[in-house]
C-alpha positions, 0 to 999 in steps of 0.5 A, a space after each residue: 650807426 644807430 638810426 633814431 626811431 620816430 615812433 619812439 620819439 627818439 632824438 639823441 643829445 650829442 652836444 658835449 657842453 649841454 651834457 656837461 651842464 646836465 650832470 652838473 645840475 645836482 650831485 652824482 657822486 656816491 648816489 644811485 642814479 636812474 637814467 630814463 631813455 639813455 639812447 646811445 649812452 651819451 649822457 650815460 658816459 658823463 654820469 659814469 664819469 662823476 662816480 655814482 654809487 650805482 646806475 640803472 637805465 631804462 631803455 625800451 628799444 631792444 637794439 639800444 639796450 643791446 648796444 648799452 650792454 656791449 659798451 658799458 658791460 657791468 657798469 650799468 643795470 639795464 632794464 629793457 622795458 617801457 617806462 610806463 609799465 614800471 612801478 618805481 616805488 617797488 624797483 628801488 630800496 633807496 632814493 634815486 636821482 633821475 636823469 632823462 631826455 624823455 621821449 617827447 611823445 610820452 613825456 607828459 604821460 611819464 611825469 603825470 604817472 610819477 606824480 600820481 603814483 607818488 607815495 609820501 616817501 618819494 622814491 627819488 630825491 631829484 629829477 633832471 628832465 628834458 622836455 619840449 620847450 612848449 611842454 616845459 613852459 606849461 609845467 613851470 607856468 604860474 596862474 594868470 598866464 596863458 600857459 597855466 593849466 592842468 599840467 602846471 597844477 599837477 606838477 606843482 602839487 608835490 614838486 618844486 620846479 626850476 628851469 635850468 636852460 633852453 636847448 637848441 635843436 642843433 644839440 641833438 641828432 636827428 635835429 627836432 623841429 622845436 627847442 627843448 628845455 631842461 627842468 629840475 624837480 625836487 620834492 616839497 617837504 609839505 604839500 596839500 593832502 589829497 586822498 586820490 590824485 585822480 580827483 585832482 586830474 578830474 577837477 582840473 580837466 573839467 575846469 580847463 575844458 572851459 578855460 575861456 569861460 567863467 568858472 560858474 559852469 564847471 563849478 556847478 557841474 562839480 559842486 551843484 552851486 554849493 555856496 558854502 564851498 565858494 564862501 570857504 575858498 573865497 572864489 569869484 565865479 566871474 573869474 576864469 580857470 587860469 585865474 585860480 592859484 595852485 592851492 585853490 585847485 588843491 582845496 577844491 579837490 579836497 572839498 570834492 572828496 569831502 562831499 563824496 565821503 
């Protein structure tokens, strides 16, 4: 029996009803599939039963990678590596559909890395990903809510996001202490052009470091009180960071880049 490694954030999904629900979120037949963190291969089996064109899996754990190789033989291309070290833009020559029960300890890091490194021609057509429920709530949050923040703004920049369902701890082995949520992501046909996504990260970090305070301090730190920017974007400095919508943060990033070009 394979024992989950806490250091790798492993919780294996075992609930067949949830596994069935996951593979029914989007079309698998004749598609190239990437599964991140397949673990013991429970979801992998369901994916293979839906007639994919090809299946890649990325599994960091050496023991699990060996088990997957033994159980599935030539049905998979197994990449025994750390997902954070892989450049997906170079790995595939066609768009892939991604499934992942992401390790909770690095799930936001994985998603952020994918978004920041995205080229205009997306390497995926859909993402079906599981997160800790608290993290998922931050990803799908809208402005003027307590969950809205840096992760919401980054995630919604290039992606449409839909929550599929919440998943209880008893669906996993070992049971996590928290609920999980399944999210579905698809590329936006149009999104605000930003030269360097790291500037969006910087803008949101500085603003949300003061999320309980009014906008004046972070705005002055970044723009030196430039009234022209305020007028163009119609920003009220008496508001708080969570009161600005997604587009305002993308426009602020663009203004910041223009000031430094």
